[in-house]
C-alpha positions in Angstrom: -12.9 7.6 -19.4 -10.7 9.8 -21.4 -7.4 11.2 -21.7 -6.7 13.7 -19.0 -5.6 17.1 -20.2 -2.1 17.4 -18.4 -1.0 20.4 -16.4 1.8 22.7 -17.7 3.7 21.4 -14.6 3.1 18.0 -15.7 4.2 18.3 -19.2 7.6 20.2 -18.0 8.5 17.2 -15.9 7.8 14.6 -18.9 9.7 16.7 -21.0 12.8 17.0 -18.5 12.7 13.3 -18.1 12.6 12.6 -21.9 15.4 15.0 -22.2 17.4 13.3 -19.4 17.2 9.9 -21.2 14.1 8.4 -20.1 12.4 5.7 -21.8 8.9 5.2 -19.7 5.6 6.6 -21.3 3.1 7.9 -19.2 -0.6 8.5 -19.8 -3.5 9.6 -17.5 -7.0 9.2 -17.8 -9.8 10.9 -16.2 -12.6 9.1 -15.0 -15.9 11.2 -16.2 -18.5 9.3 -14.0 -18.1 8.2 -10.4 -14.7 6.3 -10.4 -14.6 2.6 -9.9 -11.5 1.3 -8.8 -11.9 -2.3 -10.0 -10.8 -4.7 -12.7 -12.8 -3.6 -15.7 -12.0 0.1 -15.3 -8.0 -0.6 -15.2 -8.4 -3.1 -18.1 -10.3 -0.5 -20.2 -7.6 2.5 -19.1 -4.7 -0.1 -20.2 -6.0 -0.3 -23.8 -7.0 3.3 -24.2 -3.2 4.1 -23.0 -2.0 1.7 -26.2 -4.2 3.7 -28.3 -3.2 6.7 -27.4 0.6 5.5 -27.7 -0.5 4.2 -31.3 -1.5 7.6 -32.2 1.5 9.2 -31.3 3.6 6.7 -33.0 1.5 7.1 -36.0 1.9 11.0 -36.1 5.6 10.5 -35.7 6.0 8.3 -38.7 4.0 10.7 -40.6 5.9 13.6 -39.9 9.0 11.5 -40.9 7.2 10.7 -44.2 6.9 14.3 -44.9 10.7 14.9 -45.3 11.9 14.5 -49.0 14.6 11.7 -48.2 11.3 9.5 -47.0 9.2 10.0 -50.4 9.3 6.7 -51.5 8.3 5.2 -48.2 4.9 4.8 -46.9 3.8 4.2 -43.6 3.5 0.4 -43.8 7.0 0.4 -43.9 7.6 1.5 -40.4 6.6 -0.2 -37.0 2.7 -0.2 -36.3 1.5 -0.9 -32.7 -0.7 -3.7 -32.5 -2.8 -5.5 -29.7 -4.7 -8.3 -28.8 -7.6 -7.8 -26.7 -7.9 -11.0 -25.6 -3.8 -10.9 -24.1 -5.0 -8.2 -21.6 -4.6 -10.2 -18.2 -4.0 -8.1 -15.1 -3.2 -9.0 -11.6 -3.0 -6.7 -8.7 0.2 -5.6 -6.8 1.3 -4.0 -4.1 2.9 -0.4 -4.2 6.3 -1.6 -3.3 6.0 -4.2 -6.6 4.9 -1.4 -8.3 8.2 0.8 -7.2 10.6 -2.1 -7.7 13.4 -2.5 -5.9 15.3 0.9 -6.6 12.9 3.3 -4.3 12.3 3.3 -0.5 9.2 4.5 0.5 9.8 5.1 3.8 12.7 7.1 2.9 11.6 8.4 -0.3 15.2 7.5 -1.7 16.4 6.1 -5.0 18.7 3.4 -5.2 21.4 4.3 -7.5 25.0 3.4 -8.7 28.0 5.1 -7.1 29.4 8.1 -8.6 33.3 7.8 -7.7 35.3 5.3 -9.4 36.0 3.2 -6.6 32.3 2.5 -6.4 30.9 2.8 -9.8 29.3 -0.8 -9.9 28.0 -0.4 -6.1 24.4 0.7 -5.2 24.1 3.4 -2.5 21.0 5.0 -1.2 20.9 8.8 -2.7 22.6 10.8 -0.3 24.4 8.3 1.6 28.3 8.7 1.9 30.1 6.3 -0.6 31.8 3.9 1.6 31.7 0.0 2.1 29.2 0.0 5.0 26.8 1.9 2.8 26.8 -0.5 0.0 23.4 -2.1 -0.7 24.3 -4.4 -3.4 25.8 -4.4 -7.0 24.9 -3.3 -10.2 23.4 -5.7 -12.4 20.4 -6.9 -14.2 16.9 -6.6 -12.6 15.1 -10.0 -12.1 12.0 -9.5 -14.0 9.5 -10.0 -10.8 11.4 -6.9 -8.8 11.2 -4.5 -12.1 9.4 -1.7 -11.3 8.9 2.1 -12.3 11.7 3.1 -10.2 14.1 0.6 -12.1 12.8 1.5 -15.3 13.2 5.4 -14.5 16.6 5.0 -13.6 17.9 2.3 -16.0 17.3 3.3 -19.8 20.0 1.2 -22.1 21.8 4.4 -22.9 21.4 5.9 -19.5 19.9 8.6 -17.8 21.7 12.3 -17.0 22.0 14.0 -14.0 23.5 13.8 -10.5 21.5 11.2 -8.3 20.2 14.2 -6.1 18.9 15.6 -9.3 17.4 12.2 -10.4 15.9 11.8 -7.0 14.0 15.2 -7.2 12.7 14.5 -10.4 11.4 11.4 -9.5 9.6 13.0 -6.2 8.4 15.6 -8.1 6.6 13.3 -10.9 5.4 11.2 -8.1 3.8 14.3 -6.3 2.0 15.4 -9.5 1.0 12.0 -10.9 0.7 9.7 -8.0 0.0 12.1 -5.1 3.4 11.2 -3.7 2.3 7.7 -3.5 0.2 8.7 -0.2 -3.1 7.1 -1.2 -2.9 4.3 -3.9 -5.9 2.3 -4.7 -5.5 -0.5 -6.7 -2.4 -1.0 -9.0 -2.4 -3.7 -11.9 0.2 -5.0 -13.6 -0.5 -6.2 -17.2 0.8 -9.1 -19.5 3.2 -7.9 -21.9 2.1 -10.5 -24.5 -0.8 -8.5 -25.5 1.2 -6.2 -28.2 4.1 -5.8 -30.5 5.2 -2.6 -27.9 6.7 -4.9 -26.0 8.6 -7.0 -28.1 11.8 -4.7 -27.8 11.9 -4.9 -24.2 12.0 -8.7 -24.2 14.9 -9.1 -25.5 16.8 -8.0 -22.5 16.0 -4.8 -20.9 12.4 -5.6 -19.5 9.2 -4.3 -19.7 6.7 -2.3 -17.5 2.9 -2.0 -18.0 0.9 -0.9 -14.8 -2.1 1.0 -14.2 -2.5 2.9 -11.0 -5.6 4.6 -9.4 -4.5 7.6 -7.6 -7.4 8.5 -5.3 -6.9 12.0 -4.3 -7.2 13.0 -7.9 -9.7 10.1 -9.1 -7.4 9.6 -11.9 -5.7 6.2 -13.6 -2.3 6.6 -14.7 -0.8 4.1 -17.0 3.0 3.5 -17.2 4.5 1.7 -19.9 8.3 0.8 -20.9 10.0 -1.4 -23.5 13.0 -0.6 -25.1 16.6 -2.2 -26.3 19.5 -1.1 -27.5 
């Protein structure tokens, strides 16, 4: 197993998501041998993904340390990602649990905040008219057990830019290029957020996400992670 080389389209989609304010980390794994959709393979992918994120963090801070104003600092002065292998505990979850409460698999629509002043605290399925009979619920904190990929996608602490239709299109494009549009999912695991200090920030209030997703059509394992605060 090794890090997959992302296509140009995949890179562009993730860059677009980041520029809109997104906070999810996405890591794709290429299975070099016959793919086995089992616990050990997902466990290994989860660890390798954290290694990849740790390397990215180190590279970012080394760049910061090269600036003249930071010459009196060293790498130990900044955050360093650590993890405890013994605390990696994964449980199989359904596709619906993986996606969370903010995406309807059948209609392929996100559940978004109203755009009009009258309904700014109400939730609607993308494309529905903002009228009382279409209100699905009210904005609020997600329950930990229902916090999934779509919820994390839509709700970074400082918001995400773009219209509802633009965000729905972006989400579906990411789904197409990373998850084969969720049409043929293998096993999906949710992992304990006690395994790494990466997740400490999200535990304050926003939430955490740590899942591995086996995409059968591409024979790849995609790891999604998120943890942030304001």
